[in-house]
N, C-alpha and C positions, 0 to 999 in steps of 0.2 A: 504494500500500500504506500509506503514511504516513497518508493520510486515513482509511482503514478502521481503522487502529490507534487513531487519535484518536477516531473515532466509536464504536467498540465497546469499547475498552480504557481509557477515561478514568475519572477519579474527580474530581468537583467537590466540594471540601471546603466551599465556601460553601453550596451547596444540599444537600449530603450525598447526591448521586445518583451512580450508577455506570453505566457502559456495560454492555451485555449480557455482554461477555466480559472485564470488568475482572478482572484477576488470573488469567485463563485461561492454563494452562501452554502450550498449543499456540500461542496468539497471541504470548506472550512469547518462546517458542523461535524461532518464525518471524521475529520482529522481530530477535532477537539474531543469527540466522543471516544475515539480509540485511545487518545492520550489519557483521558479520565479512566478508561478501563484498566490500563496498565499501571496507573499511579494511585488508585484508591483501593480501599479494603472492600472486597466483595461480601455480600451477604453470606453468612454461613462460615466465614473464616474466623475461628476463635483460636486462642492460644498465642504462641509467640510469632507465628508467620502471618503477617497481615498485608504485606505488599510484595511485589516481585523483587524489590531490592533486598528483602529479607532472604530471598533465595539466591541472591547473587546476580540477578538480572538487572541491568541498568540501561537507560536510554542515553545514547551517544548524542553528541552535538548535531550530527547529521540526521538524527531521528531513528537510526537503526538500534537494534537491541544487542547488548553484549552480555555474555554469561561468564561469571567468575566460577569456574568449575569447582574450585576448592570450597568456596562458600556454599555452593549448591550441595556438594557431597556432605559437608558438615551438617547442613540443615536437614537433609534427608536422614542421615544416620542418627542425629540427636533428637529430632522432633518429627518423626515419620507421620504420626497422627495429625499433627498441626499442618504439615505439608499437604497431606491428603485432603484435609478439610479446606485448606486454602485453594488448592487446585480444583476441588469440586465446586467451590463457590465461584472461582474464576471461570470455570466451564459454563456455569449457569449465566454469569454476567456476559460472557462472550456470545452465547446464544441469544440472550435478550438484546444485546447491542446489534448483533447481525440481523435479527428480525426487525429491529427498529430502523435499520438502514436499508435492508434489501427485501424485507418481507412484503406481503401483499399490499400493505398500506405503509411501507417503509419510505423513508425520506428520499432515498435514491430512486426507488421505484416510482414515486409520485413525481419527482423532478423529471425523470425520463419520460413519463407519460405527458407531462406538461410541455416539455420541449417537442415531443412528437406531435402533439396537438398544434403547437405553434408552427411547426414545419408544414403540417397539413393545411393550416389556415393561410400561410404565406403562399403555398402552392395554389390554393383556390383563388386567392386574390390575384396572383400572377396570371392564372387562366382567364379571370374576368377582365383584367387589364388587356391581355392579348386579344380577347374577343372585342373589347371596345376599340382597340387600335385597328383591328381588321375592319370593323364597321366604319370607322372614320376614314380609313384608306379607301374603302369602297365608295363612300360618299364623295370624297375628294376626287376620285377618278371619274365618277359620274358627272360631277360639276365641271371638271376640266373638259371632259368630252363634250358636254353641252356648250361650254364656252368656246371650245375649238370649233364646233359646228356653227355657232352663232357668228364668230369672227370670219369663218370661211364664207358664210352667206353674205355677210356685210361686205367682204372683199369682192365677191362676185357682183353685188349690187353696185358697189363703187365703180368697178370696171365697166359695167353696163352703162351707168349714168355718164361716165367720162366719155365713152364712145358716142353716146347719143348727143351729148353737148358738143362734141367735136364735129358731128355731122350737121348740126344746125348752121344755117347761113349766118355769117358774122353780122352782128348788129351795126357795125360801122360801115360795112359795104352796102347795106340796104338803105341807110340814111343818106348816103352821098348821091344816090340816084334820084 
């Protein structure tokens, strides 16, 4: 998950480029929920083991987990029942968190459905716009054809009138007689 958060949620100030989901609420919420999951005491954890760090598991600066095998071995050998109780509680918390994120009404499921609905709506609006543009183009072609026909008729009329006027006897030659 950490790799996906880095890949999609990053912002590089040097190049001024951002990941596809940089600043996305769902990504940030899922990241926060997972960090809470590994840093808090789950329900059912009683005894000396209350967090992953008690087992030697720590979160690194880059967000990955690191295991101190000596601390883990000591915890298992010294407090086996507490480790089992913690891991059982952690398993329940992981299931609850994963259902909350990806279940039928989970945050990621709902965000995906919402984005898919937006994509479908944009597609419908694009189709409507294309239909309007096609209708406008047809109307403009029809108007242009009508205008072209009208100009052609007017040109023919102008040519006819010019010929008829040229054939008339000149007004100055009839007045001098």
